[in-house]
N, C-alpha and C positions, 0 to 999 in steps of 0.2 A: 504493500500500500504506500501511497505518497505520505511523506512525513507530516504534511499539513492537512491531510484529509480527515474527515469525520468518520470515525468507526462506530460511534454511538449516535443513534438517530436523534436523541434529545439534544445532543450538542449542537447539531445544525439548527434545531428549533430555537435554542438559546441565542445562537448567533443571529438568526433571522429576527427574533423578538427584541433583542437588547442592543446589539452591536453593529449590525449591517446598516450602512448608510444608504438611504434610498433618495438620491437626488434626482436631477433631471438629466436625461440623455446619458452622456459618457460617465457621469458621476455615480451611476447605478452600479453597486458592487456585485459582480457576478459570483464571486466566491470569497472565502475567508482570506485568500491571498490578496484580494483587493483591499480588504480591511487593513492587513499588515502594511501594504504600500501606502495607503492614506495616512496611517498613524506614523509610520517611519518618516515620511516626507514632511509631515507637519512638525514633528519634534526636532528634526534635523535642520529646520529652516533658520535657526539662530546660530548655526555653525558657520565658520569661515568657508568651509568646503561642504555645503549641504549635501551634494550628491554622494560624496564618499561616506558621510556619516549615515545618510538614509540607507545606504546599502548595508552598512554594519548593523544598524538597528533592525532592518528587515531580516538580517541573518539570524538574530536571536529571537525574533518574534515567530518566524517561520518554523513550524513544527512544534509550537507551544513550549519552546525552551524557557522563554521569559514571558511572564504574563503580567502586563501592566494592569493597574486597577481599572475597574469597569468604566469609571468616568472618562478615563483617557481613551479607552477603546471606542466608547460611544461618541465622544465629542471632538477628539483631535482631528483637525483638517476638515471639519464639516461647515465651519462658518457660523454655527449656531451660537446663541447667547447663553452658553453654559460654562460652568467651571470644570476643569479637569481634575480638581482636587476631590478626593473621596470625603474628606472629613474636616470639620472645623470645631474649635471651641470658641464660644461667643464671649463677649465682654462681660465683665463683672456687672451683675444686675443691681442697679441703684434702688435702694429701698424707698421708692416713691411711685405714685401712679404714673407720672411721666417716665421715670426710669424703667419701670416694668414694661410699659407698652412700647417704649423705644427698643428695648431688648427683644420683645415679641416681633416687632417689625423687622429688625435686622435678621432674626431667625427665619422669618418668612421669605425675605429676599434671598437668603442663602439656600434654603431648601428649594425654592423655585428654580434655581439654577442647577440643582442636582446634588448639593452637598448635604451630608449628614451633619448634625450639630450636637454639641455637648454644652451643658450649663451646670454651674454650681449655684444652687438655690439657697445656700447658707446665709447670704447677705440679707435675705428677707426676714423681717421680724416675725416671731412666733405668733400663732393664732391666739387671740384673746388679750394681747397686750395693747396698751393704749398708744396711739400715734398722735403725739401732741401737735404736730404741724397741721393736721387736718381735723383734729378733734374727734376721731372715731377709733374703733377697735379693729386691729389687723385681723385678716382672715387666714394668714399663714401661707407658707410656700406651697404646700400640697394643693391648696385651692387654686393658686395661680398656675400650677402645672397643668391643671385641667384645661385652662385656656390655651396653653401651648399644644396640648393634645388635640384639641378641636381644630386649631389652626393647621396643624400638620395634616389632619384628615382632609381638610378642605383644599389645601394647596396641592396635595398629591393624591387626590381621590381617583384619578385615572392614570393609565400608563403602566409600563412594565417595571417601573422602579418605585418601591415603597419608601415612604418617609422613615427616617431613622433618627432617634434622638437619645441622648444620654442625660440623665439627671443625677446629680450627686448632692449629698448633704453630709455635713460634718456629724461625727458621732457624739458631739457635745452640744448640738443645736437643740433647743427645747422642744422642737417638733419632730425629733428623730423617731419617736415611737409611731407617730402618724405616718411618717414616711415609710417606715418598715412595713406597716400594715396596709399600705395604699393599694396593693394589688390582690388583697384578699377577695375583692369583687372582680370577677373575670372581665367585667366591662370597663374597668377603670384603667386609664393611662396605658392603653394598649400599644401606643406608638412610642412609648418610652422604654428604654432599659434603665434600671435604677441601680445605683451603687452607693454604699455608705463609705465615707472617708474615715477609715479607721486609723487612729494614731497609735504610736508606740506607747504613749502614756495610758491609753485605754487598754491595750493588751496587758500592760503591767498591772493595771487595776483589776482586770479579770483574773489574772493568775494569782493575785494576792487577796482576792475576795474583798475589795475595797468599795467604798461608795464612789459614785461618779457624778461630777457636777454638770448640769445642763445650763448653758450660759448664753448671753447675748450682749453685744457691745452697748455701753452706755451712750446716751445722747451726747452729741458733740459739746453741749453746754457743760458736761461733766456732772450735772446734777444727779444725785443718787438718793434712794430711799434710806432713811436713817436705819442703821444697823444692818444694812445689806452686806452680804459677803462679796468682795470684789477680788477678781483674779486678773493678772496681766498675762495675756495670751496672744500668740500669732492668730490672725483672723483672715478669713477669705476676703480677697479684694484689697488687702493692705500689705505693704512690704515691711511692716514693723508690728511689734506687739501693741495691743490695745487693751484698755480697761474694760473688763466684762463683768456684768452682774450675774451672780449665780441665782437662777430662778427656781432651781429644784435640784435635789440630790436623789439619785436612785442607786440601787445595787448594780455595780458593773456587770456581775455575772447574770443578773436578771435581764439587763439590756442585751447582753451577748446572746443569751438563750432565745430571747425574742427574735433577734436577727437570724439565728440559726433555724428556729422553727419556721420562720417565713420562707427561708430557702428550702427547707425540707418539704413544706406544704405547697409552695407555688414558684419555686426556683428564683425568686428575687426578694430583696436586692442582693446584688453581688457585693463583694468586699474589695476595696482598694486600700492597700497599705500605704497611705499617703506620705508618711514621713520617709519611708524607704524610697518612694518614687522621687521625692524632692532631694533626698540625700544623694542618690545615685544619678541624678540628672546632670549631664555634662554641662548644661548651662545654669547650674544652681547658683552661680555667682551673679546672675542678672534676672532670674525669673523665679516666681513661686507658683507652683501648679496646684490646682484644686479641682480639675475636671479632665475628662478624656473624651476621645471620639466615641461614637455609639457602641463600638465593640470592645473598647478598653485597651487596645494595643498601642495607642498613641496618646500619652499624657501631654497636654498642651497648655500654654499660658493663654490669657485673654487674646482673642483674635488669631490664635495660632492655627495653622493649617498643615496638613501633610498629605502628599500624594504617595500612593502605595504601588508596590509591584512585588512579584514573587518569582523565584527561581523554581521551575518545575523539575524536581529531582528525578521523577520517573523517566525523564528523557535523557538522563545521564548514567543510567545503569547499563553497563556493558555485559553482554552474554547473560541476560537474566535467566534465572531458574537453572543455572548450571553450577558446577563446582568452581568455575572460574569467574563467576559473577562478581563485579566490583563497580564502585562508583568512580567515574572519571573526574577526580577532583581538579585536575588541571583545566578541563573544559568548564567546570563549574566556576572556577576562579576567573577565567577569561570572559565568560558570560556575565559574571557579576560586575566586572569592570565596565563593560559596555552598558549594563543596566543602570549603574550609578550615573553615568553620563546622561543616559536617556532621561532618568527621573530628574536630574538637575536641570536639564533643558525644559522640562515640563513647567518648572517654576516660571520661566520666562515667556512661554507661549500661552499659558493659561489665562483665562479671564478670571476676575475675582468679583464676587457679589458686592464687597465693600472695600473701600480704599484702605481701611485699617488692616484688613486681611492681607492685602497686597504688600503693605509695608512690613508686616510681621514676617511674611513668607520671604520677602527679599532680604530682610535683615538676618534671618537664620539659615535660609536655604535648607530647611529640614526636608529629608526624604525618609521613606519607610520601606526599605527593601527587606523581604523575608523569603521564606521557602514554602512550598506546597508539595503535596504528594509524598510527604515523608513516609507515611505508612505503606503506601504502594511500593516505594523504592525499597523499603526494608523487606517486604514480602518477596520482591523480585531478587533480592540478595539471599533469600532463604532464612531471614531473621525475623523472629517474633518482635512485635512492638514492645512487649513488656519484658524483654530479656536484657540482661546486662550488655550483651554484645550489640543488641539493637540500639540501646542508649549510647553506647560508645561510638557507633557509626554515626548516629545523629549528631553527637557532640563534635566529632571530627568534621562533619560536613558544615555545621553552623560556624565552627571556628574558621574554616576556609572561606566561607562567605563573608564573615565579619572582617577578617584581616585583608581580604582582597578589596572589600568596599572601602576600608579606611585608606589603603594604599592608593586606590583610585581617586579618592577625595584629595589626598595630598598632591597628586599629579595635577588634578584639576585646579587646585589652589595656585600651584606654580604657573599654570597656563592662563587661567582666567581671573585669578584673584580669590581671596578668602571671603567667607561670609562676613558682612559688615559688622555684626555684633561681636565678633571674636575678640576676646581678651586672651592673648596667647599664653601668658604666664598662668592666668587663672584656669584656663582650659587644661593646661598640662598638669595642674594639681588635682584634677578630677579623678575619682576612684576608677572609673571605667577606662579613661585614657591611660592612667598609670599602669594598668594591667595589660596593655597592648605590647606587642613585641618591640624591642629596642629600635629597630629600623623605622617603625611607624612613629614612635615617640620622637625620634630624631628628626623625621620628616616634618612633623607638626611644628617642632621647635624652629626648623629652618624655613619652612614655606607656609605653615599654617594649614588650615582645612577649608575646603570649599563648602562643607555642609556641617551644621552644628550637630545633627543627628543623622544616622544613616540606616538604622536597622529597626524593624518592627515586624512581628509575625501576625498577619491578619487571618481571618477565617476563610477567605477566598471562596465563598459559596458558589457564586455563579461562574466565575472565571475558571474554577476547577471543573465545573460541569461542562463548560465550553471546551476544555482540553480533554474531551472524551471521558469525563467523569473520573478524573484522578481523585484520590483521597484529599480531603480539604485541609489546607494548612498543615498543622502538626497534629491533627486529630488522628485517632486510629481509623482504620477502614470502618465506615458506618455499618455496612452489611455487604455480603457478596452480591446480592441482588435485592432490589427494593423498588418501590414506586415513588415517583416524584411529581408534584404538581408544578406546572410552569405557567407563570402569569404572562399573558399576551398583551400587546399594546392596547387592545380594546378593553382591557380589564377582565377578560374571561380567562378561565383556567383550562389547561389540558393535562391529561394524566398520562404518565409514561412509566413503563417497566424498564429498569436499567440495571446493568451490571457494573460493578466496580472495575476500573481499568485493569488493574493487575490480575484480577480474577478472570476478566475477559481474555487477557493474554494467555493465561494458564490454560483455560478451557479450549481456546482456539487451537492450541498445539497438542493438548493432551486429553481433552474431554473432561467430563465431570465425574469420572468413576471414583475419584478420591479427592478429599480436601486436605491438603497438607497442613500440618499443625502450625506452620508459620502464618497462616491466614487467620490470625486472631482479630475478631471484630470488636467494636466499641463495647458491646454488652458483655464480652468475655474478658475484657481487661479490668483487673482489679483497680478500684479508685486510687489506691496508693501509687500504682504504677503510672496512672495518668499524671499525678503530681511529680513523680520521679522524672518523667520525660520533660516536663516543663522546667523543672529545676536543672536538668542537664543542659538545657539550651540557654537559659536566662543569662549566664555569664558572658555570652557572646551577642547579646541584644541590648543596645544602648537605650532603647525605649521599653516596650513591654510586649507581652505575648497574649493573644486572644486564644484561650483554651477552655473548653468545657469538660468538666469531669463528669462522665456519665456514671450514675449509680443505679442499682436495682431498686425497684419500688419498695421491697421489703427490708432495705437496709435499716439496722437499728439506729435510732436517733443519736445515741451516744457515739456510735462509730462515725456517723455523718458529721457530727460536731467536731470530732477529732481531725477530720480532713482539713478544716480551716485552720485549726491550731498547727497542724503539720505544715500547711502552706506557709504560715508565718515563720515557723522554725527553719524551713528550707530556703528562706530568703526570697520568696516570690514577691512580686509587686501587686498581686491580686489573686482572687480565686472566684471562679464561677462553677457552679455545679448544676446538673440537670437530673432530676428524679421524676419519672413519669407520674402524673397525678391527675385528678379529675379537672383541675383548673387549667393546666397548661396542655394536657394531652401529650401526644408523641411529637417530637420534632419532625421526624419523617416516619414513613411506615414501610415495613417489609412488604414485598410483593404479595398482593392478594388481600391485604388488610384494608380496612377503611382508611381513607386518606385524610389527614388532618392538615391544618395550616402549618407550613414548615418554618414559621417564625423567621421570615425574611429580614426582620429588623436586626437579627444577629449577624447578617452577612456583611462583610467589610467592603464589598464592591458594589 
């Protein structure tokens, strides 16, 4: 077969519905190679030698070796008024009616152009507190989130791309319990993913069985009720500590168990270990983060944006399913270098919904290169996803991508200049940069970096399906065969029975008489092994990893709770679990079962 042809019928359907450009006359794309040409030419347009780089970009796109984010595939070279960035974090929400609705408007403009958005709602005063400037009682962050939810439904009520939003709230906000319970009702906030910003101090309070203060900043006037307990704390939207009034104290373990029970019962909110995110941020010297993109793999400052892409590991397995099967790491490194340049160029060719987003992207030149088809690649190597050898191969691969990406960014800095916000000495003091090989550190010291951040692992839902249904991101193989609903541009769904790519390769050559033990699927992988894989990769990812830990419906609650404690111990930046339950249903369905909504909001593309 041709390396760029579709072997999975639903993949061509995805291309037709999401990524094929249907212009007039000659601009009608006859096949996916036409899409690759359009995208390569558009992204190479900012180069001094566009034709040469368009050829190189086409070379990594062809055959699905490099998979840019869906916004790039759908928008680059079309002339449409859309952004090529997958995700944004919006500005700090000012605690006033004007500020709230200005933030709502900016979110609507961003989603209208195809970007997913993240917000930290911690700056909004808790429900029931008095707002002296207008003389009434505040309704709280969760009530305003419902307005965002309705806006998202209205803006994106038709078309093949669903709206995606992330809402975060601090673990010490007085409305944190309302936030945790918000999705008990299956009809509530369906277009939001929710995550709690969990601090190191809270985790210590949980481990020590201490009380936990729920607080909110004092009015700017500094007036405070007589006898009130006051704490000086870093707060969302501020680059310094602020005076906060303690409104309530609760048992830390009680709040933690409430959060765990919500996850157990309806899979949200997720957990972001926010102090670790900030501590390990290469730009910690100039930004404080309190929100992420909708799937959590890109923590961003206000107006931050990131364009995503993934190296398709399944295309780099040499002699699959044989004793000589191996990953071509040299080819992965060469593809990574071209992919970094490609994504760096996207920053310059993209449109931006807001000028502030453009300024932030230009200042940091953040990109998010990751991997996909990890589980398929391991199966093709004869390795189980949950084996020590499987994790070792995954680590080696991610290390190769990481180091090749940083070397490419040093070369680009020498050729085109560093990202404007770079403070070279401060950057070299960062924990992630200090752990890089000496030649990279020396290169940064000598020439700087083109990009403040380079690596993030997204879920790659649709683009992995486009690439003949390779396993998504760093997740295990979902199932060997299953059914998938695909949303068409007219808003209707079609149902497709599909095979996993590696399984299709196996059966095409050997039939279905046997299922090798290395084809472990998501439900067969122990929850702890999901976390172990995430932990194996995180040291080579300067941003974060979108990873869902699948657990069985009958998992004991105590065992479930220990997963999140273990995630914190392993040094992860966040944890998301999925347990089938009556509220969320199944993410996807094995072939023949009733099809449920596949929760497209969790897809990074």
